[in-house]
C-alpha positions as CSV (number, residue, x, y, z in Angstrom):
1,X,59.7,-34.7,-161.6
2,X,60.9,-36.6,-158.4
3,X,59.2,-39.8,-159.6
4,X,60.9,-39.6,-162.9
5,X,64.2,-39.1,-161.2
6,X,63.6,-42.1,-158.9
7,X,62.7,-44.1,-162.0
8,X,65.8,-43.2,-163.8
9,X,67.9,-44.1,-160.6
10,X,66.3,-47.6,-160.5
11,X,67.0,-48.0,-164.1
12,X,70.8,-46.9,-163.8
13,X,71.2,-49.0,-160.7
14,X,69.6,-52.1,-162.3
15,X,71.9,-51.7,-165.5
16,X,75.0,-51.2,-163.2
17,X,74.3,-54.3,-161.1
18,X,73.5,-56.5,-164.2
19,X,76.8,-55.3,-165.9
20,X,74.8,-53.5,-168.6
21,X,72.7,-54.5,-171.3
22,X,73.8,-56.6,-174.3
23,X,75.5,-54.5,-177.0
24,X,73.1,-53.6,-179.8
25,X,75.9,-52.4,-182.1
26,X,77.2,-54.7,-184.9
27,X,80.5,-53.7,-186.6
28,X,81.3,-54.9,-190.2
29,X,84.5,-56.7,-190.9
30,X,87.7,-54.9,-190.6
31,X,86.3,-52.8,-187.7
32,X,86.0,-53.3,-184.0
33,X,83.3,-52.5,-181.3
34,X,83.6,-50.3,-178.3
35,X,80.7,-50.5,-175.6
36,X,81.4,-48.6,-172.4
37,X,79.1,-47.9,-169.6
38,X,80.5,-45.3,-167.4
39,X,80.1,-45.2,-163.5
40,X,77.1,-42.8,-163.9
41,X,75.2,-45.2,-166.2
42,X,76.0,-43.3,-169.4
43,X,76.8,-45.5,-172.2
44,X,78.8,-45.1,-175.4
45,X,78.8,-47.6,-178.3
46,X,80.7,-47.2,-181.6
47,X,82.8,-49.1,-184.0
48,X,86.5,-48.0,-185.0
49,X,88.8,-48.8,-188.0
50,X,92.4,-47.9,-188.6
51,X,92.8,-46.5,-192.2
52,X,96.2,-45.7,-193.8
53,X,95.3,-42.1,-194.5
54,X,92.9,-40.8,-191.7
55,X,94.2,-43.1,-189.0
56,X,91.4,-44.2,-186.7
57,X,87.9,-43.5,-188.1
58,X,84.9,-43.8,-185.7
59,X,81.5,-45.1,-187.0
60,X,78.0,-45.7,-185.8
61,X,78.5,-43.7,-182.6
62,X,75.5,-44.1,-180.1
63,X,74.8,-42.4,-176.9
64,X,72.5,-43.5,-174.0
65,X,72.1,-41.0,-171.2
66,X,71.4,-42.7,-167.8
67,X,67.9,-44.2,-167.9
68,X,67.2,-42.4,-171.1
69,X,66.8,-43.3,-174.9
70,X,69.6,-44.8,-176.9
71,X,70.2,-42.7,-180.0
72,X,72.7,-42.5,-182.8
73,X,74.9,-39.2,-182.9
74,X,77.4,-39.9,-185.7
75,X,77.5,-42.0,-188.7
76,X,81.3,-41.4,-189.0
77,X,84.1,-39.1,-187.6
78,X,87.7,-38.7,-188.5
79,X,90.7,-36.3,-188.9
80,X,90.3,-35.1,-192.4
81,X,93.6,-33.3,-192.9
82,X,96.6,-31.9,-190.9
83,X,98.1,-28.9,-192.7
84,X,101.6,-28.2,-191.4
85,X,103.3,-25.0,-192.4
86,X,106.6,-23.7,-191.2
87,X,106.9,-20.0,-190.6
88,X,109.9,-19.5,-192.9
89,X,107.8,-21.3,-195.6
90,X,110.4,-23.9,-196.0
91,X,107.9,-26.7,-195.9
92,X,104.2,-26.9,-196.4
93,X,102.7,-30.5,-195.9
94,X,99.4,-32.3,-195.9
95,X,100.2,-35.1,-193.3
96,X,97.1,-37.2,-193.8
97,X,97.3,-37.4,-197.6
98,X,101.1,-37.3,-197.8
99,X,102.3,-39.6,-195.1
100,X,99.0,-40.9,-193.5
101,X,98.2,-41.2,-189.8
102,X,97.7,-45.0,-190.0
103,X,99.6,-47.7,-191.8
104,X,103.5,-47.2,-191.7
105,X,102.9,-44.1,-189.5
106,X,101.0,-45.9,-186.8
107,X,102.9,-46.3,-183.4
108,X,102.4,-49.6,-181.9
109,X,101.4,-48.7,-178.3
110,X,103.1,-50.0,-175.2
111,X,101.5,-50.5,-171.7
112,X,103.4,-47.5,-170.5
113,X,101.4,-45.5,-173.2
114,X,98.2,-46.4,-171.6
115,X,98.3,-46.2,-167.7
116,X,95.3,-47.7,-166.1
117,X,93.7,-48.4,-169.5
118,X,93.4,-51.1,-172.1
119,X,95.3,-51.5,-175.4
120,X,93.0,-52.2,-178.4
121,X,94.7,-54.1,-181.2
122,X,94.3,-54.2,-184.9
123,X,96.1,-57.5,-185.9
124,X,99.6,-57.3,-184.4
125,X,99.6,-53.6,-183.7
126,X,98.0,-52.0,-180.5
127,X,96.4,-49.1,-182.0
128,X,94.3,-47.4,-179.4
129,X,94.5,-46.7,-175.7
130,X,91.2,-46.9,-173.9
131,X,90.9,-45.3,-170.7
132,X,88.0,-44.4,-168.2
133,X,88.7,-41.6,-165.8
134,X,87.0,-39.2,-163.6
135,X,86.6,-35.7,-165.3
136,X,85.7,-33.7,-162.2
137,X,82.4,-32.1,-161.2
138,X,79.6,-33.0,-163.7
139,X,77.7,-30.3,-161.6
140,X,77.8,-28.6,-158.3
141,X,75.1,-26.7,-156.3
142,X,75.2,-25.8,-152.5
143,X,76.1,-29.0,-150.6
144,X,75.3,-31.6,-153.3
145,X,77.2,-32.5,-156.4
146,X,77.9,-35.2,-158.9
147,X,81.2,-36.3,-160.2
148,X,81.6,-37.0,-163.9
149,X,83.6,-39.4,-166.0
150,X,84.6,-39.8,-169.5
151,X,85.9,-42.5,-172.0
152,X,89.1,-41.6,-173.7
153,X,90.6,-43.2,-177.0
154,X,94.0,-42.2,-178.0
155,X,96.3,-43.3,-180.9
156,X,99.7,-42.0,-181.9
157,X,101.1,-41.5,-185.3
158,X,105.0,-41.0,-186.1
159,X,105.7,-38.6,-188.9
160,X,109.3,-37.5,-189.1
161,X,110.6,-36.3,-185.7
162,X,107.0,-35.4,-184.6
163,X,104.4,-37.5,-182.9
164,X,100.7,-36.7,-183.4
165,X,98.3,-37.9,-180.5
166,X,94.8,-38.3,-181.9
167,X,92.3,-38.2,-179.0
168,X,88.6,-38.7,-178.7
169,X,86.9,-38.0,-175.5
170,X,83.2,-39.1,-174.8
171,X,81.7,-37.5,-171.6
172,X,78.9,-39.1,-169.6
173,X,76.8,-36.0,-170.2
174,X,77.0,-36.8,-174.1
175,X,79.7,-34.3,-175.0
176,X,82.2,-35.4,-177.6
177,X,85.7,-33.7,-177.5
178,X,88.0,-34.4,-180.3
179,X,91.6,-33.3,-179.9
180,X,95.0,-33.5,-181.5
181,X,98.3,-33.2,-179.6
182,X,101.8,-32.5,-181.2
183,X,105.0,-33.7,-179.6
184,X,108.2,-35.4,-180.3
185,X,111.3,-33.3,-181.2
186,X,111.8,-30.1,-183.1
187,X,112.0,-30.9,-186.9
188,X,113.2,-27.6,-188.6
189,X,116.2,-25.3,-187.7
190,X,117.4,-22.2,-189.6
191,X,119.3,-19.0,-189.2
192,X,116.9,-16.3,-189.2
193,X,115.4,-15.3,-185.9
194,X,112.5,-13.6,-187.6
195,X,111.1,-17.1,-188.0
196,X,111.7,-18.7,-184.6
197,X,113.9,-18.7,-181.3
198,X,117.3,-20.0,-180.4
199,X,117.1,-23.2,-178.8
200,X,119.7,-24.9,-176.6
201,X,123.4,-24.0,-175.9
202,X,124.4,-24.0,-179.5
203,X,121.9,-21.3,-180.4
204,X,120.3,-22.9,-183.4
205,X,116.9,-21.3,-184.5
206,X,114.1,-23.6,-183.9
207,X,111.7,-22.6,-186.7
208,X,108.0,-22.1,-185.6
209,X,105.2,-23.9,-187.4
210,X,101.4,-23.8,-187.8
211,X,99.5,-27.1,-187.5
212,X,95.9,-26.8,-188.7
213,X,93.8,-29.8,-188.2
214,X,90.6,-30.5,-190.1
215,X,87.8,-32.7,-188.7
216,X,85.1,-34.5,-190.6
217,X,82.0,-35.2,-188.6
218,X,79.2,-37.1,-190.5
219,X,76.1,-36.6,-188.3
220,X,73.1,-38.8,-188.5
221,X,71.0,-37.8,-185.3
222,X,68.1,-39.9,-183.9
223,X,66.3,-42.8,-185.7
224,X,65.7,-41.3,-189.0
225,X,68.8,-41.3,-191.1
226,X,69.4,-38.4,-193.6
227,X,66.9,-35.7,-192.1
228,X,69.1,-33.4,-190.2
229,X,69.5,-29.7,-190.6
230,X,72.1,-27.2,-189.6
231,X,71.5,-23.9,-187.8
232,X,74.0,-21.0,-187.0
233,X,73.8,-19.3,-183.6
234,X,74.9,-15.7,-183.2
235,X,74.7,-13.3,-180.3
236,X,74.8,-9.6,-181.4
237,X,75.6,-7.0,-178.9
238,X,73.4,-3.9,-178.8
239,X,74.8,-0.4,-179.7
240,X,75.8,0.4,-176.2
241,X,77.0,-3.2,-175.5
242,X,74.8,-3.8,-172.5
243,X,72.6,-6.3,-174.2
244,X,73.1,-9.2,-176.7
245,X,70.5,-10.6,-178.7
246,X,70.5,-14.2,-180.1
247,X,69.6,-15.1,-183.7
248,X,69.3,-18.5,-185.2
249,X,69.5,-19.1,-189.0
250,X,68.9,-22.3,-190.8
251,X,71.5,-23.0,-193.5
252,X,70.0,-23.6,-196.7
253,X,72.7,-24.9,-199.0
254,X,76.3,-26.2,-198.9
255,X,79.0,-23.7,-198.0
256,X,81.7,-22.5,-195.6
257,X,81.8,-19.8,-192.8
258,X,84.4,-18.3,-190.5
259,X,84.3,-17.8,-186.7
260,X,83.2,-14.4,-185.8
261,X,84.5,-13.4,-182.1
262,X,82.1,-10.4,-181.9
263,X,79.0,-12.5,-182.7
264,X,80.2,-15.6,-180.8
265,X,79.3,-17.7,-183.9
266,X,78.6,-21.4,-183.4
267,X,76.5,-24.1,-185.1
268,X,74.4,-27.0,-184.3
269,X,73.0,-30.0,-186.1
270,X,69.4,-30.9,-185.1
271,X,66.9,-33.6,-186.1
272,X,64.0,-32.6,-188.3
273,X,61.6,-34.9,-186.4
274,X,62.8,-36.3,-183.1
275,X,62.0,-34.2,-180.0
276,X,62.8,-34.6,-176.2
277,X,59.8,-35.0,-173.9
278,X,59.4,-31.1,-173.7
279,X,58.9,-31.0,-177.4
280,X,62.2,-29.5,-178.2
281,X,64.3,-30.9,-181.2
282,X,67.2,-32.9,-180.3
283,X,70.6,-31.7,-181.6
284,X,74.4,-31.4,-181.1
285,X,76.0,-28.1,-180.8
286,X,79.5,-27.4,-182.1
287,X,81.4,-25.2,-179.6
288,X,84.7,-23.6,-180.6
289,X,86.9,-24.0,-177.7
290,X,90.3,-22.6,-179.0
291,X,90.3,-19.8,-181.5
292,X,93.4,-17.7,-180.8
293,X,95.8,-19.3,-183.3
294,X,94.0,-18.7,-186.6
295,X,95.4,-19.9,-189.9
296,X,95.3,-17.4,-192.8
297,X,95.7,-19.4,-196.1
298,X,97.6,-18.2,-199.1
299,X,95.7,-17.5,-202.3
300,X,96.0,-21.0,-203.8
301,X,94.4,-22.6,-200.8
302,X,90.8,-22.1,-201.4
303,X,89.9,-25.2,-199.4
304,X,91.3,-23.4,-196.4
305,X,89.2,-20.4,-196.5
306,X,86.6,-21.5,-193.9
307,X,86.7,-22.4,-190.3
308,X,83.4,-24.3,-190.7
309,X,81.7,-25.9,-193.7
310,X,78.7,-28.1,-194.2
311,X,78.2,-30.4,-197.2
312,X,75.8,-33.3,-198.1
313,X,77.3,-36.7,-197.7
314,X,79.3,-38.2,-200.5
315,X,81.3,-41.3,-199.8
316,X,84.3,-40.1,-201.9
317,X,84.6,-36.8,-200.0
318,X,86.9,-37.6,-197.2
319,X,89.9,-35.3,-197.2
320,X,89.8,-31.5,-197.0
321,X,92.7,-31.3,-199.3
322,X,94.7,-34.0,-201.2
323,X,91.3,-35.9,-201.6
324,X,91.6,-38.9,-204.0
325,X,89.9,-37.9,-207.4
326,X,89.4,-41.5,-208.7
327,X,85.7,-41.8,-210.1
328,X,85.4,-38.0,-210.6
329,X,85.6,-36.9,-206.9
330,X,86.6,-33.3,-206.2
331,X,90.1,-32.9,-205.0
332,X,89.3,-30.7,-202.0
333,X,86.7,-29.1,-199.8
334,X,86.3,-26.1,-202.3
335,X,85.1,-28.6,-204.8
336,X,82.7,-30.5,-202.4
337,X,80.8,-27.3,-201.8
338,X,78.7,-27.0,-205.0
339,X,75.5,-25.6,-203.7
340,X,73.4,-28.7,-202.9
341,X,70.6,-28.1,-200.5
342,X,71.4,-29.2,-196.8
343,X,68.1,-28.8,-195.1
344,X,66.8,-32.2,-194.2
345,X,69.8,-34.0,-195.7
346,X,72.5,-36.4,-194.6
347,X,74.9,-33.6,-193.6
348,X,78.7,-33.6,-193.0
349,X,80.4,-30.8,-190.9
350,X,83.9,-29.8,-191.6
351,X,85.6,-27.9,-188.9
352,X,89.3,-26.8,-188.3
353,X,91.3,-26.0,-185.2
354,X,94.8,-24.4,-185.4
355,X,97.8,-24.3,-183.1
356,X,101.0,-22.1,-183.7
357,X,104.2,-23.3,-182.1
358,X,106.9,-20.9,-181.1
359,X,109.9,-22.8,-180.1
360,X,111.5,-22.4,-176.7
361,X,114.5,-23.8,-174.8
362,X,112.0,-26.3,-173.0
363,X,111.5,-28.0,-176.4
364,X,114.8,-29.8,-176.0
365,X,115.2,-32.6,-176.1
366,X,111.3,-33.3,-176.4
367,X,108.5,-30.9,-177.1
368,X,105.9,-30.8,-174.4
369,X,102.5,-32.1,-175.9
370,X,100.4,-29.2,-177.1
371,X,96.7,-29.7,-177.7
372,X,94.1,-28.3,-180.0
373,X,90.4,-29.4,-179.6
374,X,86.7,-28.3,-179.8
375,X,83.5,-29.9,-178.5
376,X,80.2,-31.1,-179.8
377,X,77.6,-30.9,-176.9
378,X,74.1,-32.3,-176.8
379,X,71.5,-29.6,-176.9
380,X,67.8,-30.6,-175.7
381,X,68.8,-34.2,-176.0
382,X,67.0,-34.9,-172.7
383,X,64.5,-32.9,-170.9
384,X,66.8,-32.1,-168.0
385,X,70.4,-32.7,-166.8
386,X,70.7,-36.6,-167.2
387,X,73.3,-36.6,-164.4
388,X,70.8,-35.4,-161.7
389,X,69.2,-37.9,-159.3
390,X,71.7,-40.8,-159.9
391,X,72.7,-43.3,-157.1
């Protein structure tokens, strides 16, 4: 084991001294490449493109742990919808399909939006802020430790008085953390205190809202495209609550599921063939991070019945709701889930996060940014912690 760690250290040090290997990723026309080797030697490669509806879409995302094998993680990742609902039901909007996160809604970033970072343009518009920062302890044990780093990509969309900050974080341990922040100004005022809170000296009722973001993750793990499968993890407590038993279930067909706090439900996508050096299947594990603000849909919103869903890839299935129907594609997620088998298929995960905003005086004149996020974490990607034994 010590020999393996010294070998990996030598590989990482050589890569850093040489400035990293030449990029192996090629991005098609209309998209742009990102190739970032972090201070620990971990490397992220991907393409990005700014679309009128979804905003920034990431494609062909590869991760290389320090001194380890380069593998693809995602074929594509994007925000699939933002469902904005005011507490008094005065407005319900599907921001991605109604207004779009790119195009006319795209904010042209300024240097002040990207401290210690680099602005990434698409034509005349600076679309993304690219930053590399320390993320604190990667691990700590007794008197030894390793500091970790992450690559952050942030773009901003302007819709009405609100600003939506789409953020993708790529950790040096392989974790991907998508997030969306809401800021700007309060957009709706009313007279009924049942639906909000007086804000400011004039006592106007700032109306609360629920923002539910739907994420689309088209996984393509390893070297063999279209051979992934999805497993559900649950941890069931015993009758006396003293023990917890884990169960793993392979999902056979397209469908949706909800979070279960008692069972600590989560999901992973694993390759059907590729293993690490210990013989364990490589995978990525979707870990819910925030589940306290849960959206309960109205009867007509069948597409919003699930916190999590899995489907077989179809190029026209892009938006959870308000999806273009040209060419016979379904209008929403409910129509995407038509029972196709997902075991060993090209799978797409759909996941939602929710934030409820209850106005307060501190929302004037500008709302403090509120984030919602989750994480997909490598599981058995390497045979041990890849951030141990580094220079």
